[in-house]
C-alpha positions as a Python dict, from the first residue, in 0.01 Angstrom:
ca = {
    (1, 'X'): (0, 0, 0),
    (2, 'X'): (128, 346, -92),
    (3, 'X'): (190, 560, 219),
    (4, 'X'): (55, 915, 196),
    (5, 'X'): (193, 1209, 393),
    (6, 'X'): (-16, 1315, 695),
    (7, 'X'): (-308, 1512, 546),
    (8, 'X'): (-361, 1727, 854),
    (9, 'X'): (3, 1832, 837),
    (10, 'X'): (-36, 1917, 467),
    (11, 'X'): (-331, 2141, 547),
    (12, 'X'): (-128, 2317, 817),
    (13, 'X'): (164, 2345, 573),
    (14, 'X'): (-61, 2530, 325),
    (15, 'X'): (-179, 2768, 598),
    (16, 'X'): (174, 2840, 720),
    (17, 'X'): (290, 2897, 360),
    (18, 'X'): (5, 3140, 305),
    (19, 'X'): (77, 3342, 620),
    (20, 'X'): (457, 3297, 616),
    (21, 'X'): (438, 3272, 994),
    (22, 'X'): (381, 2995, 1251),
    (23, 'X'): (216, 3247, 1484),
    (24, 'X'): (-34, 3384, 1231),
    (25, 'X'): (-109, 3034, 1102),
    (26, 'X'): (-173, 2916, 1458),
    (27, 'X'): (-413, 3206, 1517),
    (28, 'X'): (-595, 3126, 1193),
    (29, 'X'): (-624, 2754, 1280),
    (30, 'X'): (-704, 2815, 1649),
    (31, 'X'): (-402, 2608, 1752),
    (32, 'X'): (-96, 2679, 1958),
    (33, 'X'): (223, 2781, 1782),
    (34, 'X'): (387, 2470, 1922),
    (35, 'X'): (121, 2243, 1771),
    (36, 'X'): (168, 2404, 1430),
    (37, 'X'): (546, 2376, 1455),
    (38, 'X'): (524, 2006, 1549),
    (39, 'X'): (304, 1932, 1245),
    (40, 'X'): (551, 2099, 1010),
    (41, 'X'): (842, 1912, 1170),
    (42, 'X'): (650, 1583, 1123),
    (43, 'X'): (592, 1668, 757),
    (44, 'X'): (958, 1755, 704),
    (45, 'X'): (1055, 1427, 873),
    (46, 'X'): (829, 1245, 629),
    (47, 'X'): (985, 1411, 323),
    (48, 'X'): (1338, 1408, 466),
    (49, 'X'): (1400, 1769, 367),
    (50, 'X'): (1304, 2112, 506),
    (51, 'X'): (999, 2292, 368),
    (52, 'X'): (1069, 2634, 518),
    (53, 'X'): (1369, 2853, 578),
    (54, 'X'): (1347, 3014, 922),
    (55, 'X'): (1446, 3381, 939),
    (56, 'X'): (1427, 3642, 1213),
    (57, 'X'): (1157, 3827, 1019),
    (58, 'X'): (953, 3521, 922),
    (59, 'X'): (950, 3220, 693),
    (60, 'X'): (1021, 3153, 329),
    (61, 'X'): (964, 2834, 137),
    (62, 'X'): (1252, 2616, 31),
    (63, 'X'): (1272, 2507, -333),
    (64, 'X'): (1102, 2180, -233),
    (65, 'X'): (834, 2370, -45),
    (66, 'X'): (767, 2590, -349),
    (67, 'X'): (724, 2275, -558),
    (68, 'X'): (489, 2111, -308),
    (69, 'X'): (261, 2410, -235),
    (70, 'X'): (69, 2433, -567),
    (71, 'X'): (-14, 2060, -558),
    (72, 'X'): (-139, 2087, -200),
    (73, 'X'): (-354, 2392, -282),
    (74, 'X'): (-503, 2229, -589),
    (75, 'X'): (-573, 1901, -410),
    (76, 'X'): (-750, 2059, -114),
    (77, 'X'): (-948, 2290, -343),
    (78, 'X'): (-1062, 1990, -544),
    (79, 'X'): (-1158, 1796, -230),
    (80, 'X'): (-1352, 2098, -101),
    (81, 'X'): (-1538, 2140, -431),
    (82, 'X'): (-1632, 1771, -455),
    (83, 'X'): (-1732, 1762, -89),
    (84, 'X'): (-1958, 2062, -144),
    (85, 'X'): (-2133, 1880, -425),
    (86, 'X'): (-2171, 1560, -222),
    (87, 'X'): (-2297, 1726, 96),
    (88, 'X'): (-2520, 1995, -53),
    (89, 'X'): (-2875, 1945, 66),
    (90, 'X'): (-3106, 1765, -174),
    (91, 'X'): (-3348, 2055, -138),
    (92, 'X'): (-3098, 2311, -274),
    (93, 'X'): (-3038, 2378, -643),
    (94, 'X'): (-2729, 2588, -719),
    (95, 'X'): (-2786, 2777, -1043),
    (96, 'X'): (-2534, 2990, -1235),
    (97, 'X'): (-2694, 3273, -1435),
    (98, 'X'): (-2534, 3545, -1652),
    (99, 'X'): (-2617, 3890, -1519),
    (100, 'X'): (-2761, 3992, -1855),
    (101, 'X'): (-3055, 3747, -1823),
    (102, 'X'): (-3141, 3816, -1459),
    (103, 'X'): (-3419, 4060, -1552),
    (104, 'X'): (-3573, 3768, -1748),
    (105, 'X'): (-3483, 3490, -1505),
    (106, 'X'): (-3568, 3641, -1166),
    (107, 'X'): (-3950, 3657, -1209),
    (108, 'X'): (-3947, 3295, -1322),
    (109, 'X'): (-3738, 3178, -1027),
    (110, 'X'): (-3967, 3362, -784),
    (111, 'X'): (-4273, 3202, -944),
    (112, 'X'): (-4110, 2859, -928),
    (113, 'X'): (-4026, 2914, -559),
    (114, 'X'): (-4387, 3003, -483),
    (115, 'X'): (-4504, 2678, -646),
    (116, 'X'): (-4226, 2461, -497),
    (117, 'X'): (-4124, 2622, -166),
    (118, 'X'): (-3934, 2313, -48),
    (119, 'X'): (-3678, 2337, -330),
    (120, 'X'): (-3447, 2632, -267),
    (121, 'X'): (-3288, 2785, -578),
    (122, 'X'): (-2951, 2946, -502),
    (123, 'X'): (-2858, 3189, -781),
    (124, 'X'): (-2504, 3299, -853),
    (125, 'X'): (-2476, 3575, -1113),
    (126, 'X'): (-2173, 3619, -1335),
    (127, 'X'): (-2066, 3811, -1645),
    (128, 'X'): (-1957, 3478, -1795),
    (129, 'X'): (-2180, 3305, -2049),
    (130, 'X'): (-2055, 2948, -2001),
    (131, 'X'): (-2002, 2694, -1724),
    (132, 'X'): (-1753, 2418, -1640),
    (133, 'X'): (-1932, 2166, -1423),
    (134, 'X'): (-1605, 1983, -1357),
    (135, 'X'): (-1457, 2286, -1183),
    (136, 'X'): (-1756, 2493, -1067),
    (137, 'X'): (-1994, 2390, -783),
    (138, 'X'): (-2321, 2437, -971),
    (139, 'X'): (-2606, 2194, -1031),
    (140, 'X'): (-2723, 2377, -1343),
    (141, 'X'): (-2669, 2696, -1541),
    (142, 'X'): (-2811, 2932, -1798),
    (143, 'X'): (-2555, 2965, -2075),
    (144, 'X'): (-2535, 3160, -2401),
    (145, 'X'): (-2375, 3046, -2724),
    (146, 'X'): (-2413, 2887, -3063),
    (147, 'X'): (-2457, 2544, -2902),
    (148, 'X'): (-2505, 2406, -2549),
    (149, 'X'): (-2183, 2207, -2549),
    (150, 'X'): (-2127, 1839, -2473),
    (151, 'X'): (-2207, 1603, -2185),
    (152, 'X'): (-2502, 1815, -2073),
    (153, 'X'): (-2879, 1786, -2065),
    (154, 'X'): (-3031, 2088, -2241),
    (155, 'X'): (-3348, 2293, -2255),
    (156, 'X'): (-3324, 2551, -2537),
    (157, 'X'): (-3462, 2882, -2414),
    (158, 'X'): (-3483, 3189, -2636),
    (159, 'X'): (-3295, 3288, -2948),
    (160, 'X'): (-3099, 3613, -2940),
    (161, 'X'): (-3284, 3890, -3125),
    (162, 'X'): (-3118, 4231, -3111),
    (163, 'X'): (-3272, 4574, -3162),
    (164, 'X'): (-3198, 4931, -3044),
    (165, 'X'): (-3369, 5060, -2728),
    (166, 'X'): (-3363, 5388, -2538),
    (167, 'X'): (-3549, 5587, -2275),
    (168, 'X'): (-3856, 5773, -2409),
    (169, 'X'): (-3729, 6110, -2288),
    (170, 'X'): (-3417, 6073, -2502),
    (171, 'X'): (-3628, 6119, -2816),
    (172, 'X'): (-3790, 6448, -2716),
    (173, 'X'): (-3501, 6660, -2840),
    (174, 'X'): (-3347, 6411, -3083),
    (175, 'X'): (-3614, 6195, -3250),
    (176, 'X'): (-3520, 5870, -3417),
    (177, 'X'): (-3743, 5888, -3723),
    (178, 'X'): (-3494, 5697, -3938),
    (179, 'X'): (-3178, 5495, -3886),
    (180, 'X'): (-2958, 5784, -4001),
    (181, 'X'): (-3073, 5981, -3694),
    (182, 'X'): (-2859, 5751, -3478),
    (183, 'X'): (-2564, 5967, -3582),
    (184, 'X'): (-2689, 6229, -3334),
    (185, 'X'): (-2700, 5985, -3043),
    (186, 'X'): (-2453, 5805, -2819),
    (187, 'X'): (-2439, 5435, -2898),
    (188, 'X'): (-2412, 5210, -2590),
    (189, 'X'): (-2223, 4886, -2656),
    (190, 'X'): (-2270, 4557, -2465),
    (191, 'X'): (-1939, 4424, -2602),
    (192, 'X'): (-1594, 4576, -2627),
    (193, 'X'): (-1564, 4495, -2998),
    (194, 'X'): (-1896, 4673, -3072),
    (195, 'X'): (-1999, 4380, -3292),
    (196, 'X'): (-2369, 4392, -3197),
    (197, 'X'): (-2420, 4747, -3322),
    (198, 'X'): (-2213, 4676, -3634),
    (199, 'X'): (-2421, 4368, -3719),
    (200, 'X'): (-2750, 4547, -3657),
    (201, 'X'): (-2653, 4846, -3873),
    (202, 'X'): (-2550, 4608, -4153),
    (203, 'X'): (-2888, 4434, -4122),
    (204, 'X'): (-3076, 4766, -4129),
    (205, 'X'): (-2890, 4866, -4445),
    (206, 'X'): (-2965, 4533, -4608),
    (207, 'X'): (-3337, 4542, -4529),
    (208, 'X'): (-3426, 4906, -4570),
    (209, 'X'): (-3141, 5057, -4768),
    (210, 'X'): (-3092, 5272, -4459),
    (211, 'X'): (-2833, 5545, -4471),
    (212, 'X'): (-2579, 5452, -4204),
    (213, 'X'): (-2277, 5635, -4344),
    (214, 'X'): (-2279, 5903, -4074),
    (215, 'X'): (-2303, 5651, -3789),
    (216, 'X'): (-1973, 5554, -3630),
    (217, 'X'): (-2019, 5224, -3448),
    (218, 'X'): (-1663, 5248, -3317),
    (219, 'X'): (-1763, 5532, -3084),
    (220, 'X'): (-1964, 5518, -2764),
    (221, 'X'): (-1898, 5358, -2423),
    (222, 'X'): (-1851, 4981, -2393),
    (223, 'X'): (-1988, 4769, -2111),
    (224, 'X'): (-1905, 4421, -1986),
    (225, 'X'): (-2261, 4292, -2026),
    (226, 'X'): (-2577, 4355, -2221),
    (227, 'X'): (-2758, 4423, -1895),
    (228, 'X'): (-2520, 4707, -1805),
    (229, 'X'): (-2566, 4868, -2146),
    (230, 'X'): (-2945, 4836, -2114),
    (231, 'X'): (-2938, 4993, -1767),
    (232, 'X'): (-2740, 5285, -1911),
    (233, 'X'): (-3012, 5326, -2175),
    (234, 'X'): (-3280, 5321, -1904),
    (235, 'X'): (-3102, 5614, -1739),
    (236, 'X'): (-3107, 5812, -2064),
    (237, 'X'): (-2736, 5796, -2146),
    (238, 'X'): (-2783, 5681, -2504),
    (239, 'X'): (-2922, 5412, -2732),
    (240, 'X'): (-2834, 5052, -2647),
    (241, 'X'): (-2855, 4739, -2855),
    (242, 'X'): (-3047, 4480, -2655),
    (243, 'X'): (-3229, 4149, -2673),
    (244, 'X'): (-3606, 4152, -2722),
    (245, 'X'): (-3667, 3883, -2461),
    (246, 'X'): (-3471, 4075, -2199),
    (247, 'X'): (-3643, 4412, -2245),
    (248, 'X'): (-4006, 4307, -2304),
    (249, 'X'): (-4111, 4409, -1953),
    (250, 'X'): (-3939, 4749, -1975),
    (251, 'X'): (-4095, 4817, -2315),
    (252, 'X'): (-4441, 4715, -2190),
    (253, 'X'): (-4398, 4947, -1890),
    (254, 'X'): (-4277, 5225, -2125),
    (255, 'X'): (-3947, 5256, -1946),
    (256, 'X'): (-3783, 5179, -2280),
    (257, 'X'): (-3893, 5227, -2639),
    (258, 'X'): (-3795, 5050, -2959),
    (259, 'X'): (-3745, 5320, -3221),
    (260, 'X'): (-3702, 5074, -3512),
    (261, 'X'): (-3870, 4755, -3628),
    (262, 'X'): (-3551, 4593, -3757),
    (263, 'X'): (-3452, 4289, -3547),
    (264, 'X'): (-3124, 4101, -3588),
    (265, 'X'): (-3121, 3726, -3526),
    (266, 'X'): (-2761, 3634, -3446),
    (267, 'X'): (-2807, 3257, -3449),
    (268, 'X'): (-2702, 3230, -3084),
    (269, 'X'): (-2939, 3148, -2802),
    (270, 'X'): (-2971, 3087, -2429),
    (271, 'X'): (-2988, 2735, -2284),
    (272, 'X'): (-3068, 2578, -1950),
    (273, 'X'): (-2808, 2304, -1899),
    (274, 'X'): (-2698, 2053, -1637),
    (275, 'X'): (-2447, 1764, -1643),
    (276, 'X'): (-2537, 1422, -1779),
    (277, 'X'): (-2385, 1279, -1463),
    (278, 'X'): (-2663, 1419, -1240),
    (279, 'X'): (-2951, 1384, -1485),
    (280, 'X'): (-3119, 1136, -1249),
    (281, 'X'): (-3161, 1390, -968),
    (282, 'X'): (-3523, 1469, -893),
    (283, 'X'): (-3460, 1836, -815),
    (284, 'X'): (-3301, 1895, -1156),
    (285, 'X'): (-3573, 1714, -1342),
    (286, 'X'): (-3837, 1913, -1157),
    (287, 'X'): (-3679, 2248, -1240),
    (288, 'X'): (-3604, 2140, -1597),
    (289, 'X'): (-3965, 2043, -1662),
    (290, 'X'): (-4090, 2366, -1508),
    (291, 'X'): (-3857, 2598, -1701),
    (292, 'X'): (-3929, 2409, -2025),
    (293, 'X'): (-4301, 2474, -1975),
    (294, 'X'): (-4274, 2838, -1864),
    (295, 'X'): (-3966, 2992, -2028),
    (296, 'X'): (-4171, 3197, -2277),
    (297, 'X'): (-4423, 3335, -2026),
}
């Protein structure tokens, strides 16, 4: 049988390496300095070489210690992540959601919670549009892309359909009677490469022979997410390019207006996904069936 180093000592080694001090590590671990020191000595006896260089002003790692530390960190992080998955309550569903779809997702989650109060949905928002179930502690996710990926169960949600939106008051002094009038407005971009506005303007030109020569899609502030650009439009800072499904409620409430009928279908869409490996879990099947039935409401 292969003999492993003492795991408790490895955990203390990682803490000492992080704090570069026996005293601070002991305070963090609620142990005595002597207990911490004895664990490190035991680990060094196991490896037959020192892991730390002792100095008057603190500790530094030896070359061997520097080599060991990343493996210890990675191993404990992996154990923690797997343990979280294994011990999470069956009544909790951890869901990763891009911030840009929260205005669409939140009412649905609240409705689901009212119908199934015993299943607690824990939402983590992120600017990312993908998920790695091998590395991230989520049961399911809303993702955005040209395909849902592999090794996942999928519920296709809505297709991306882009169109300009702005606050009604923005049009009082500068109406948007035709596409060319955008030249007098600030364009708000949900991506740093400004591709959404560029694609929409190309579509408008193709459909309506719109005059877009005076519109510079390279100008205007860029945001990390579509939601941030839309919020800027709500506050009257300019005209954003946004997704129809994500601004329906604001348009219905007249917080936003759609000055043009042209809609760009990008071919990308949003998906509800979860790993094949947990497809048997009742909580996931329950939420999957519910979101499949109510995503367009």
